[in-house]
MARROKE-179542 format. One record per atom (N, C-alpha, C, CB): residue in three letters; atom name; residue number from 1; y, z, x. Coordinates in steps of 0.1 Angstrom, whole numbers. Atoms other than C-alpha are relative to their C-alpha. Glycine has a CB too. Layout:
BEGIN
<'ALA','CA',NUM,<Y,Z,X>> ...
// end
This chain:
BEGIN
<'MET','N',1,<9,-12,5>> <'MET','CA',1,<1038,648,618>> <'MET','C',1,<-11,-1,9>> <'MET','CB',1,<-6,-1,-16>> <'TRP','N',2,<9,1,-14>> <'TRP','CA',2,<1008,634,642>> <'TRP','C',2,<0,1,14>> <'TRP','CB',2,<-3,-8,1>> <'LYS','N',3,<-5,2,-12>> <'LYS','CA',3,<1033,633,669>> <'LYS','C',3,<-5,14,8>> <'LYS','CB',3,<16,-4,0>> <'THR','N',4,<3,-15,-3>> <'THR','CA',4,<1034,672,665>> <'THR','C',4,<-9,4,-4>> <'THR','CB',4,<7,7,-3>> <'PHE','N',5,<18,-1,-6>> <'PHE','CA',5,<997,678,657>> <'PHE','C',5,<-8,-3,14>> <'PHE','CB',5,<-8,-9,-8>> <'LYS','N',6,<0,4,-12>> <'LYS','CA',6,<990,661,688>> <'LYS','C',6,<4,12,12>> <'LYS','CB',6,<9,-10,1>> <'ASN','N',7,<1,-12,-11>> <'ASN','CA',7,<1013,681,712>> <'ASN','C',7,<-7,16,-5>> <'ASN','CB',7,<15,3,5>> <'MET','N',8,<8,-15,0>> <'MET','CA',8,<1001,715,693>> <'MET','C',8,<-12,-1,6>> <'MET','CB',8,<-1,7,-14>> <'ILE','N',9,<15,-2,-5>> <'ILE','CA',9,<965,704,702>> <'ILE','C',9,<1,3,15>> <'ILE','CB',9,<-10,-16,-4>> <'THR','N',10,<0,1,-16>> <'THR','CA',10,<974,694,740>> <'THR','C',10,<8,13,6>> <'THR','CB',10,<7,-16,7>> <'ARG','N',11,<-7,-16,-7>> <'ARG','CA',11,<999,725,746>> <'ARG','C',11,<-15,12,2>> <'ARG','CB',11,<15,10,-16>> <'ASN','N',12,<13,-8,4>> <'ASN','CA',12,<970,747,732>> <'ASN','C',12,<-15,0,14>> <'ASN','CB',12,<-5,-9,-16>> <'SER','N',13,<11,3,-15>> <'SER','CA',13,<941,731,757>> <'SER','C',13,<8,1,13>> <'SER','CB',13,<-7,-15,0>> <'ASN','N',14,<-8,1,-12>> <'ASN','CA',14,<963,731,787>> <'ASN','C',14,<2,11,2>> <'ASN','CB',14,<12,-7,0>> <'ARG','N',15,<-5,-16,-4>> <'ARG','CA',15,<966,771,784>> <'ARG','C',15,<-17,1,6>> <'ARG','CB',15,<6,15,-17>> <'SER','N',16,<9,-7,-6>> <'SER','CA',16,<941,782,811>> <'SER','C',16,<3,15,3>> <'SER','CB',16,<-4,-8,11>> <'ILE','N',17,<-1,-14,0>> <'ILE','CA',17,<929,815,815>> <'ILE','C',17,<1,10,16>> <'ILE','CB',17,<-13,3,-7>> <'ASN','N',18,<-1,4,-7>> <'ASN','CA',18,<940,828,850>> <'ASN','C',18,<-8,18,3>> <'ASN','CB',18,<13,-8,4>> <'LYS','N',19,<9,-20,-2>> <'LYS','CA',19,<926,863,870>> <'LYS','C',19,<13,12,-10>> <'LYS','CB',19,<2,8,28>> <'ASN','N',20,<-16,-11,9>> <'ASN','CA',20,<962,883,853>> <'ASN','C',20,<-7,-3,-18>> <'ASN','CB',20,<27,-12,3>> <'ASP','N',21,<-2,2,17>> <'ASP','CA',21,<947,873,817>> <'ASP','C',21,<-9,13,-1>> <'ASP','CB',21,<-7,-18,-10>> <'ILE','N',22,<12,-14,3>> <'ILE','CA',22,<924,901,800>> <'ILE','C',22,<-2,-8,-14>> <'ILE','CB',22,<7,22,-2>> <'ASN','N',23,<6,3,11>> <'ASN','CA',23,<903,896,769>> <'ASN','C',23,<5,13,-8>> <'ASN','CB',23,<-17,-2,1>> <'ILE','N',24,<-1,-12,6>> <'ILE','CA',24,<904,927,740>> <'ILE','C',24,<-10,10,8>> <'ILE','CB',24,<-4,-3,-15>> <'GLU','N',25,<4,-8,-5>> <'GLU','CA',25,<875,940,753>> <'GLU','C',25,<7,7,12>> <'GLU','CB',25,<-10,-4,0>> <'GLU','N',26,<-5,-3,-11>> <'GLU','CA',26,<889,944,791>> <'GLU','C',26,<15,9,-6>> <'GLU','CB',26,<3,-14,11>> <'LEU','N',27,<-12,-7,2>> <'LEU','CA',27,<922,957,773>> <'LEU','C',27,<-1,13,-8>> <'LEU','CB',27,<9,-10,-7>> <'GLN','N',28,<6,-11,-2>> <'GLN','CA',28,<906,983,756>> <'GLN','C',28,<-8,13,9>> <'GLN','CB',28,<-4,-3,-6>> <'LYS','N',29,<2,-7,-15>> <'LYS','CA',29,<888,996,788>> <'LYS','C',29,<11,4,3>> <'LYS','CB',29,<-5,-8,12>> <'MET','N',30,<-8,-1,-9>> <'MET','CA',30,<919,992,806>> <'MET','C',30,<11,13,-10>> <'MET','CB',30,<6,-16,6>> <'LYS','N',31,<-5,-10,12>> <'LYS','CA',31,<940,1010,776>> <'LYS','C',31,<-5,17,5>> <'LYS','CB',31,<-9,-6,-18>> <'SER','N',32,<5,-13,1>> <'SER','CA',32,<916,1040,781>> <'SER','C',32,<3,8,16>> <'SER','CB',32,<-17,-1,-5>> <'ASN','N',33,<-2,-6,-11>> <'ASN','CA',33,<920,1043,817>> <'ASN','C',33,<14,5,4>> <'ASN','CB',33,<-3,-8,8>> <'GLY','N',34,<-20,-7,-3>> <'GLY','CA',34,<962,1051,813>> <'GLY','C',34,<4,-16,2>> <'GLY','CB',34,<5,13,20>> <'ALA','N',35,<-9,9,2>> <'ALA','CA',35,<973,1014,811>> <'ALA','C',35,<10,2,-11>> <'ALA','CB',35,<-6,-11,-3>> <'THR','N',36,<-11,0,14>> <'THR','CA',36,<1004,1008,795>> <'THR','C',36,<-1,-11,-5>> <'THR','CB',36,<15,3,2>> <'VAL','N',37,<0,11,9>> <'VAL','CA',37,<1006,984,765>> <'VAL','C',37,<10,-2,-3>> <'VAL','CB',37,<-7,0,-10>> <'VAL','N',38,<-16,7,4>> <'VAL','CA',38,<1039,962,759>> <'VAL','C',38,<-5,-7,-9>> <'VAL','CB',38,<8,-9,10>> <'ASP','N',39,<-2,11,10>> <'ASP','CA',39,<1044,948,729>> <'ASP','C',39,<14,-9,2>> <'ASP','CB',39,<-1,6,-15>> <'VAL','N',40,<-9,9,-6>> <'VAL','CA',40,<1066,918,740>> <'VAL','C',40,<6,-8,-16>> <'VAL','CB',40,<-10,-10,12>> <'ARG','N',41,<-4,8,16>> <'ARG','CA',41,<1072,904,697>> <'ARG','C',41,<13,10,-1>> <'ARG','CB',41,<-15,3,-17>> <'SER','N',42,<-14,-7,2>> <'SER','CA',42,<1103,912,684>> <'SER','C',42,<1,13,-10>> <'SER','CB',42,<11,-11,-5>> <'PRO','N',43,<1,-13,5>> <'PRO','CA',43,<1109,945,669>> <'PRO','C',43,<-8,-2,-22>> <'PRO','CB',43,<22,9,4>> <'GLN','N',44,<7,4,13>> <'GLN','CA',44,<1102,930,631>> <'GLN','C',44,<-17,-3,4>> <'GLN','CB',44,<9,-15,-6>> <'GLU','N',45,<14,5,3>> <'GLU','CA',45,<1072,914,642>> <'GLU','C',45,<-10,17,8>> <'GLU','CB',45,<-3,-21,10>> <'TYR','N',46,<9,-15,-3>> <'TYR','CA',46,<1059,951,659>> <'TYR','C',46,<-2,5,-10>> <'TYR','CB',46,<7,12,8>> <'ASN','N',47,<1,-9,14>> <'ASN','CA',47,<1070,969,627>> <'ASN','C',47,<-12,-4,-9>> <'ASN','CB',47,<14,-2,-11>> <'GLU','N',48,<11,6,5>> <'GLU','CA',48,<1044,948,611>> <'GLU','C',48,<-9,0,2>> <'GLU','CB',48,<0,-7,-2>> <'GLY','N',49,<18,2,-6>> <'GLY','CA',49,<1014,957,632>> <'GLY','C',49,<2,2,12>> <'GLY','CB',49,<-9,-14,-2>> <'HIS','N',50,<2,-3,-10>> <'HIS','CA',50,<1010,969,663>> <'HIS','C',50,<-15,3,9>> <'HIS','CB',50,<8,9,-1>> <'ILE','N',51,<13,-11,-12>> <'ILE','CA',51,<980,978,693>> <'ILE','C',51,<7,12,-1>> <'ILE','CB',51,<-2,-4,22>> <'GLU','N',52,<-4,-15,-3>> <'GLU','CA',52,<979,1017,690>> <'GLU','C',52,<7,2,12>> <'GLU','CB',52,<-11,8,1>> <'ASN','N',53,<-3,-5,-9>> <'ASN','CA',53,<1002,1035,711>> <'ASN','C',53,<5,-11,12>> <'ASN','CB',53,<-10,8,3>> <'ALA','N',54,<-9,11,-8>> <'ALA','CA',54,<1018,1000,725>> <'ALA','C',54,<12,3,-1>> <'ALA','CB',54,<-1,-13,-5>> <'ILE','N',55,<-11,-1,0>> <'ILE','CA',55,<1051,1002,735>> <'ILE','C',55,<10,-16,0>> <'ILE','CB',55,<-1,8,11>> <'SER','N',56,<-10,14,2>> <'SER','CA',56,<1081,978,724>> <'SER','C',56,<10,-3,5>> <'SER','CB',56,<3,-1,-10>> <'ILE','N',57,<-10,8,1>> <'ILE','CA',57,<1099,959,740>> <'ILE','C',57,<0,-20,1>> <'ILE','CB',57,<7,6,9>> <'PRO','N',58,<2,16,1>> <'PRO','CA',58,<1109,920,730>> <'PRO','C',58,<0,-10,17>> <'PRO','CB',58,<16,-5,-12>> <'GLU','N',59,<1,11,-10>> <'GLU','CA',59,<1103,897,753>> <'GLU','C',59,<19,-7,9>> <'GLU','CB',59,<-8,-14,-11>> <'TYR','N',60,<-13,6,-5>> <'TYR','CA',60,<1141,889,756>> <'TYR','C',60,<7,11,4>> <'TYR','CB',60,<8,-8,-10>> <'GLU','N',61,<-5,-13,-2>> <'GLU','CA',61,<1151,925,762>> <'GLU','C',61,<-9,4,17>> <'GLU','CB',61,<-6,11,-14>> <'LEU','N',62,<10,-4,-11>> <'LEU','CA',62,<1122,925,792>> <'LEU','C',62,<5,9,10>> <'LEU','CB',62,<-4,-11,7>> <'TYR','N',63,<-9,-4,-14>> <'TYR','CA',63,<1150,924,822>> <'TYR','C',63,<2,16,1>> <'TYR','CB',63,<17,-9,1>> <'LEU','N',64,<-8,-12,0>> <'LEU','CA',64,<1171,952,812>> <'LEU','C',64,<-11,17,-5>> <'LEU','CB',64,<13,-4,-13>> <'ARG','N',65,<3,-12,-1>> <'ARG','CA',65,<1145,974,796>> <'ARG','C',65,<-15,4,13>> <'ARG','CB',65,<-3,4,-15>> <'ALA','N',66,<15,-2,-10>> <'ALA','CA',66,<1117,974,818>> <'ALA','C',66,<3,13,15>> <'ALA','CB',66,<-3,-19,9>> <'LYS','N',67,<-7,-8,-10>> <'LYS','CA',67,<1140,992,843>> <'LYS','C',67,<-2,12,-3>> <'LYS','CB',67,<13,-2,2>> <'ARG','N',68,<-1,-10,0>> <'ARG','CA',68,<1143,1018,826>> <'ARG','C',68,<-17,10,-10>> <'ARG','CB',68,<15,-1,-6>> <'GLN','N',69,<10,-4,3>> <'GLN','CA',69,<1109,1020,807>> <'GLN','C',69,<-12,0,4>> <'GLN','CB',69,<0,-3,-7>> <'LEU','N',70,<7,1,-10>> <'LEU','CA',70,<1086,1011,829>> <'LEU','C',70,<4,3,21>> <'LEU','CB',70,<-3,-12,-5>> <'LEU','N',71,<-2,-4,-17>> <'LEU','CA',71,<1091,1034,862>> <'LEU','C',71,<-9,-6,9>> <'LEU','CB',71,<-2,16,4>> <'ASN','N',72,<6,1,-9>> <'ASN','CA',72,<1060,1030,880>> <'ASN','C',72,<-5,-14,3>> <'ASN','CB',72,<-8,9,-1>> <'LYS','N',73,<9,14,2>> <'LYS','CA',73,<1055,993,894>> <'LYS','C',73,<-13,-2,3>> <'LYS','CB',73,<5,-9,7>> <'ASP','N',74,<16,0,-4>> <'ASP','CA',74,<1021,999,904>> <'ASP','C',74,<-7,6,-9>> <'ASP','CB',74,<-4,6,13>> <'SER','N',75,<17,-3,14>> <'SER','CA',75,<1002,1012,873>> <'SER','C',75,<3,-14,-10>> <'SER','CB',75,<2,22,-15>> <'ALA','N',76,<6,14,5>> <'ALA','CA',76,<986,987,854>> <'ALA','C',76,<6,-3,-18>> <'ALA','CB',76,<-21,3,1>> <'ILE','N',77,<-6,3,11>> <'ILE','CA',77,<1007,971,825>> <'ILE','C',77,<-6,-10,-6>> <'ILE','CB',77,<11,-4,2>> <'ILE','N',78,<9,12,10>> <'ILE','CA',78,<989,949,797>> <'ILE','C',78,<13,-4,-12>> <'ILE','CB',78,<-18,10,-10>> <'VAL','N',79,<-10,1,7>> <'VAL','CA',79,<1015,928,781>> <'VAL','C',79,<-6,-12,-15>> <'VAL','CB',79,<12,-6,11>> <'TYR','N',80,<9,13,6>> <'TYR','CA',80,<1007,907,745>> <'TYR','C',80,<15,-2,-10>> <'TYR','CB',80,<-20,3,-10>> <'CYS','N',81,<-6,5,12>> <'CYS','CA',81,<1024,888,718>> <'CYS','C',81,<-11,-4,-15>> <'CYS','CB',81,<7,-13,5>> <'SER','N',82,<12,5,6>> <'SER','CA',82,<1010,867,692>> <'SER','C',82,<-10,-10,3>> <'SER','CB',82,<3,-2,-11>> <'THR','N',83,<11,4,-2>> <'THR','CA',83,<995,842,704>> <'THR','C',83,<-3,-5,16>> <'THR','CB',83,<0,-10,-11>> <'GLY','N',84,<4,-4,-18>> <'GLY','CA',84,<999,850,748>> <'GLY','C',84,<13,-8,4>> <'GLY','CB',84,<-19,-9,9>> <'HIS','N',85,<-7,5,-6>> <'HIS','CA',85,<1030,825,752>> <'HIS','C',85,<9,9,3>> <'HIS','CB',85,<3,-9,-3>> <'ARG','N',86,<-15,-14,-6>> <'ARG','CA',86,<1059,852,752>> <'ARG','C',86,<-10,8,12>> <'ARG','CB',86,<5,18,-19>> <'SER','N',87,<7,-13,-10>> <'SER','CA',87,<1031,876,770>> <'SER','C',87,<2,-9,14>> <'SER','CB',87,<-20,5,-5>> <'LYS','N',88,<0,5,-10>> <'LYS','CA',88,<1029,849,796>> <'LYS','C',88,<11,-1,4>> <'LYS','CB',88,<-4,-8,1>> <'LYS','N',89,<-9,2,-6>> <'LYS','CA',89,<1061,844,803>> <'LYS','C',89,<4,17,1>> <'LYS','CB',89,<9,-12,-8>> <'ALA','N',90,<-7,-17,-1>> <'ALA','CA',90,<1069,886,801>> <'ALA','C',90,<-11,0,18>> <'ALA','CB',90,<-7,16,-19>> <'GLN','N',91,<7,-10,-14>> <'GLN','CA',91,<1042,891,829>> <'GLN','C',91,<2,-10,13>> <'GLN','CB',91,<-19,5,-1>> <'LYS','N',92,<-2,5,-14>> <'LYS','CA',92,<1056,863,854>> <'LYS','C',92,<14,6,-2>> <'LYS','CB',92,<-2,-18,6>> <'GLU','N',93,<-13,-6,-6>> <'GLU','CA',93,<1092,879,849>> <'GLU','C',93,<-7,14,7>> <'GLU','CB',93,<14,3,-12>> <'LEU','N',94,<4,-14,-10>> <'LEU','CA',94,<1076,914,859>> <'LEU','C',94,<-8,3,14>> <'LEU','CB',94,<-8,7,-6>> <'ALA','N',95,<5,7,-8>> <'ALA','CA',95,<1058,902,885>> <'ALA','C',95,<14,-5,12>> <'ALA','CB',95,<-8,-12,-9>> <'LYS','N',96,<-12,5,-7>> <'LYS','CA',96,<1091,886,898>> <'LYS','C',96,<6,13,3>> <'LYS','CB',96,<10,-11,-8>> <'MET','N',97,<-11,-11,-1>> <'MET','CA',97,<1107,924,891>> <'MET','C',97,<-12,5,10>> <'MET','CB',97,<5,11,-17>> <'GLY','N',98,<6,-10,-14>> <'GLY','CA',98,<1082,940,919>> <'GLY','C',98,<-13,5,-8>> <'GLY','CB',98,<12,16,6>> <'TYR','N',99,<11,-5,5>> <'TYR','CA',99,<1053,950,891>> <'TYR','C',99,<-9,-7,7>> <'TYR','CB',99,<-1,0,-14>> <'THR','N',100,<15,9,-10>> <'THR','CA',100,<1016,946,910>> <'THR','C',100,<-10,1,-12>> <'THR','CB',100,<-9,12,17>> <'GLN','N',101,<6,-2,7>> <'GLN','CA',101,<995,953,880>> <'GLN','C',101,<0,-7,-14>> <'GLN','CB',101,<1,9,1>> <'VAL','N',102,<-4,5,20>> <'VAL','CA',102,<1007,931,847>> <'VAL','C',102,<-12,-11,-3>> <'VAL','CB',102,<20,-11,-5>> <'TYR','N',103,<5,10,6>> <'TYR','CA',103,<979,914,827>> <'TYR','C',103,<4,-6,-10>> <'TYR','CB',103,<-8,2,-1>> <'ASN','N',104,<-5,8,10>> <'ASN','CA',104,<985,892,798>> <'ASN','C',104,<-13,2,-8>> <'ASN','CB',104,<5,-16,5>> <'LEU','N',105,<8,-1,15>> <'LEU','CA',105,<963,896,766>> <'LEU','C',105,<-1,-19,-4>> <'LEU','CB',105,<12,13,-16>> <'TYR','N',106,<1,13,0>> <'TYR','CA',106,<950,863,769>> <'TYR','C',106,<-1,-4,-20>> <'TYR','CB',106,<-15,-4,11>> <'ASN','N',107,<2,3,11>> <'ASN','CA',107,<956,846,732>> <'ASN','C',107,<4,6,-9>> <'ASN','CB',107,<-10,-2,-1>> <'GLY','N',108,<-2,-4,11>> <'GLY','CA',108,<973,870,720>> <'GLY','C',108,<-5,12,-8>> <'GLY','CB',108,<-1,-9,-5>> <'LEU','N',109,<0,-9,11>> <'LEU','CA',109,<971,891,688>> <'LEU','C',109,<-8,-12,-5>> <'LEU','CB',109,<15,7,-8>> <'GLU','N',110,<4,11,11>> <'GLU','CA',110,<954,859,672>> <'GLU','C',110,<-18,4,-2>> <'GLU','CB',110,<4,-19,8>> <'ASN','N',111,<14,2,2>> <'ASN','CA',111,<920,870,682>> <'ASN','C',111,<-2,15,2>> <'ASN','CB',111,<-7,-11,11>> <'TYR','N',112,<3,-15,0>> <'TYR','CA',112,<923,909,677>> <'TYR','C',112,<-2,6,-10>> <'TYR','CB',112,<9,6,6>> 
// end
């Protein structure tokens, strides 16, 4: 039990914010300026509640569906999940695919 707790603390303390991580206020501002908001959680999680006007593209389907749903690789895209872990992976995946303005909601919906 202690080992699990220690790992959770260590994992969370190692999360660092970078230039493409944004907070709630920045999300709202970017959203009002036309950014696309993508929920990378499962469809069930999305159906239980999501950010208004967010589209659902689960992280495990991102590679296939981004090509069909996120057509402009130069437009602002904000990805989010529950805690920021899946969306961080999604952010990196989209960048590898050539998307130039991908932002991650730091800590996900934990603070929303």
